[in-house]
C-alpha positions as semicolon CSV with decimal commas, in nm:
position;residue;x (nm);y (nm);z (nm)
1;M;-1,038;-1,135;1,509
2;D;-0,848;-1,324;1,771
3;T;-0,652;-1,182;2,069
4;I;-0,300;-1,222;1,922
5;T;-0,415;-1,036;1,597
6;L;-0,566;-0,762;1,817
7;R;-0,237;-0,731;2,011
8;Y;-0,078;-0,621;1,691
9;F;-0,377;-0,416;1,563
10;A;-0,445;-0,195;1,864
11;P;-0,088;-0,045;1,905
12;L;-0,039;-0,019;1,524
13;F;-0,374;0,166;1,491
14;F;-0,281;0,400;1,769
15;I;0,037;0,494;1,606
16;A;-0,141;0,544;1,269
17;Y;-0,421;0,746;1,422
18;F;-0,168;0,968;1,619
19;A;0,024;1,023;1,299
20;A;-0,286;1,100;1,103
21;A;-0,457;1,318;1,357
22;F;-0,161;1,513;1,493
23;V;0,180;1,462;1,339
24;W;0,113;1,471;0,961
25;P;-0,125;1,772;0,969
26;S;0,111;1,960;1,189
27;L;0,401;1,904;0,962
28;R;0,198;1,983;0,660
29;V;0,088;2,319;0,809
30;Y;0,437;2,398;0,918
31;R;0,586;2,336;0,581
32;K;0,327;2,528;0,398
33;T;0,312;2,839;0,623
34;G;0,621;2,819;0,829
35;K;0,415;2,841;1,148
36;N;0,388;2,587;1,439
37;P;0,014;2,490;1,466
38;V;0,071;2,352;1,816
39;T;-0,050;2,640;2,043
40;F;-0,070;2,456;2,384
41;G;0,210;2,567;2,621
42;G;0,310;2,563;2,983
43;A;0,105;2,849;3,109
44;D;-0,119;2,827;3,418
45;T;-0,434;2,857;3,213
46;A;-0,727;2,644;3,148
47;H;-0,625;2,611;2,777
48;D;-0,276;2,475;2,861
49;F;-0,402;2,256;3,143
50;I;-0,624;2,088;2,878
51;G;-0,323;2,044;2,646
52;T;-0,121;1,888;2,936
53;S;-0,414;1,653;3,034
54;F;-0,443;1,536;2,674
55;K;-0,070;1,441;2,679
56;V;-0,112;1,239;2,985
57;L;-0,417;1,053;2,830
58;L;-0,213;0,970;2,521
59;A;0,058;0,833;2,743
60;L;-0,180;0,633;2,930
61;V;-0,328;0,486;2,614
62;A;0,003;0,396;2,470
63;G;0,112;0,230;2,791
64;T;-0,208;0,026;2,798
65;L;-0,182;-0,085;2,443
66;G;0,194;-0,168;2,511
67;L;0,086;-0,406;2,798
68;F;-0,182;-0,550;2,599
69;A;0,047;-0,616;2,295
70;S;0,310;-0,780;2,497
71;G;0,071;-1,037;2,660
72;S;0,229;-0,959;2,996
73;E;0,061;-1,057;3,309
74;S;0,092;-0,697;3,428
75;Y;-0,212;-0,613;3,213
76;N;-0,420;-0,789;3,470
77;Y;-0,339;-0,491;3,705
78;L;-0,547;-0,275;3,480
79;L;-0,863;-0,468;3,587
80;P;-0,978;-0,596;3,252
81;A;-1,344;-0,637;3,213
82;H;-1,350;-0,989;3,102
83;Y;-1,729;-0,995;3,040
84;L;-1,656;-0,753;2,746
85;E;-1,380;-0,941;2,590
86;Q;-1,616;-1,105;2,329
87;P;-1,522;-1,129;1,957
88;F;-1,832;-0,930;1,844
89;V;-1,751;-0,651;2,097
90;R;-1,397;-0,642;1,975
91;W;-1,516;-0,626;1,612
92;I;-1,725;-0,338;1,694
93;G;-1,419;-0,155;1,853
94;V;-1,209;-0,242;1,531
95;G;-1,486;-0,106;1,317
96;L;-1,521;0,226;1,528
97;C;-1,136;0,275;1,516
98;L;-1,115;0,231;1,119
99;I;-1,428;0,458;1,084
100;S;-1,269;0,723;1,304
101;L;-0,947;0,707;1,127
102;G;-1,096;0,756;0,778
103;W;-1,325;1,042;0,928
104;T;-1,031;1,214;1,078
105;L;-0,816;1,198;0,767
106;V;-1,095;1,355;0,562
107;A;-1,152;1,611;0,824
108;Q;-0,783;1,693;0,843
109;W;-0,761;1,734;0,459
110;Q;-1,061;1,960;0,438
111;M;-0,929;2,183;0,738
112;G;-0,600;2,244;0,541
113;N;-0,383;2,518;0,663
114;S;-0,637;2,619;0,928
115;W;-0,539;2,314;1,143
116;R;-0,438;2,411;1,485
117;I;-0,382;2,213;1,811
118;G;-0,553;2,456;2,063
119;I;-0,640;2,808;2,018
120;D;-0,420;3,026;1,798
121;E;-0,476;3,389;1,896
122;K;-0,218;3,520;1,665
123;D;-0,302;3,355;1,335
124;P;-0,607;3,122;1,356
125;G;-0,651;3,065;0,990
126;A;-0,965;3,076;0,784
127;L;-1,292;2,942;0,917
128;V;-1,388;2,605;0,764
129;T;-1,745;2,528;0,721
130;Q;-1,752;2,288;0,428
131;G;-1,723;1,902;0,393
132;L;-1,753;1,725;0,722
133;F;-1,750;2,066;0,897
134;A;-2,098;2,123;0,749
135;R;-2,215;1,829;0,956
136;S;-2,014;1,880;1,267
137;R;-1,825;2,196;1,403
138;N;-1,569;1,960;1,557
139;P;-1,538;1,656;1,348
140;I;-1,178;1,591;1,454
141;F;-1,283;1,596;1,828
142;L;-1,569;1,363;1,734
143;G;-1,318;1,133;1,575
144;M;-1,095;1,128;1,878
145;Q;-1,403;1,037;2,104
146;V;-1,501;0,748;1,869
147;T;-1,139;0,642;1,871
148;L;-1,123;0,620;2,253
149;L;-1,442;0,428;2,254
150;G;-1,311;0,177;1,995
151;L;-0,992;0,121;2,180
152;F;-1,181;0,068;2,497
153;L;-1,399;-0,197;2,336
154;I;-1,083;-0,374;2,200
155;T;-0,902;-0,350;2,549
156;P;-1,175;-0,301;2,807
157;N;-1,030;-0,231;3,137
158;A;-1,050;0,015;3,429
159;L;-0,782;0,237;3,282
160;T;-0,914;0,258;2,926
161;A;-1,257;0,342;3,077
162;A;-1,121;0,609;3,276
163;V;-0,934;0,759;2,963
164;L;-1,262;0,736;2,769
165;I;-1,451;0,926;3,028
166;S;-1,175;1,174;3,098
167;G;-1,111;1,234;2,721
168;W;-1,480;1,304;2,673
169;L;-1,476;1,560;2,949
170;L;-1,158;1,722;2,821
171;I;-1,295;1,741;2,452
172;Q;-1,629;1,892;2,582
173;I;-1,441;2,158;2,785
174;Q;-1,181;2,236;2,517
175;A;-1,471;2,273;2,248
176;R;-1,646;2,528;2,476
177;L;-1,334;2,708;2,538
178;E;-1,268;2,763;2,167
179;E;-1,628;2,881;2,086
180;P;-1,600;3,232;2,241
181;F;-1,269;3,277;2,083
182;L;-1,401;3,177;1,734
183;E;-1,709;3,408;1,782
184;G;-1,475;3,704;1,857
185;Q;-1,245;3,609;1,564
186;Y;-1,507;3,547;1,298
187;G;-1,808;3,737;1,423
188;H;-2,138;3,694;1,247
189;S;-2,008;3,424;1,018
190;Y;-1,937;3,202;1,312
191;Q;-2,260;3,282;1,495
192;E;-2,453;3,175;1,165
193;Y;-2,229;2,864;1,144
194;R;-2,280;2,773;1,516
195;E;-2,666;2,804;1,484
196;R;-2,670;2,589;1,169
197;V;-2,424;2,309;1,259
198;P;-2,418;2,095;1,584
199;R;-2,118;2,107;1,802
200;F;-2,031;1,737;1,746
201;L;-2,309;1,562;1,547
């Protein structure tokens, strides 16, 4: 896959992944239940700080891919890692992105109306333990991490490296913030599920 093709693939994939991972399932849940599944707000809490940080990371990724797609010399200010700009490395990145997209679509479909962005203390929905959730307690978070890795391999630079590391840290924190809530909400069912299924993979 040449650089020109990648310039189109990377931003188009990002749009498709964002729509599949966040927009489409949120709209689906809202249409079926009449409730907004987005629970992140602007409160001075660790939970909402994570939500704001995710928005910043998404904006940084979008900006990076925009510069990459434009072919602008400004992209060089992001300190690209030229030694990683090899066809086989980029093919691995493309493969990881496509796998993560398919994985996320399946996980979203299996989660159904229980899909939430953040912790929903009022109406968390049913505990999902089947399908991909029988292999990973957080398959969508796992898909997000693989996506960030794939995008880094396609556009290796200082900013995408920072986003990859920051995204991993934020996902680790958010997953751990959710666990006490889920245990309090679902009790023994979640305890048994947590003991049986790994946090990510």
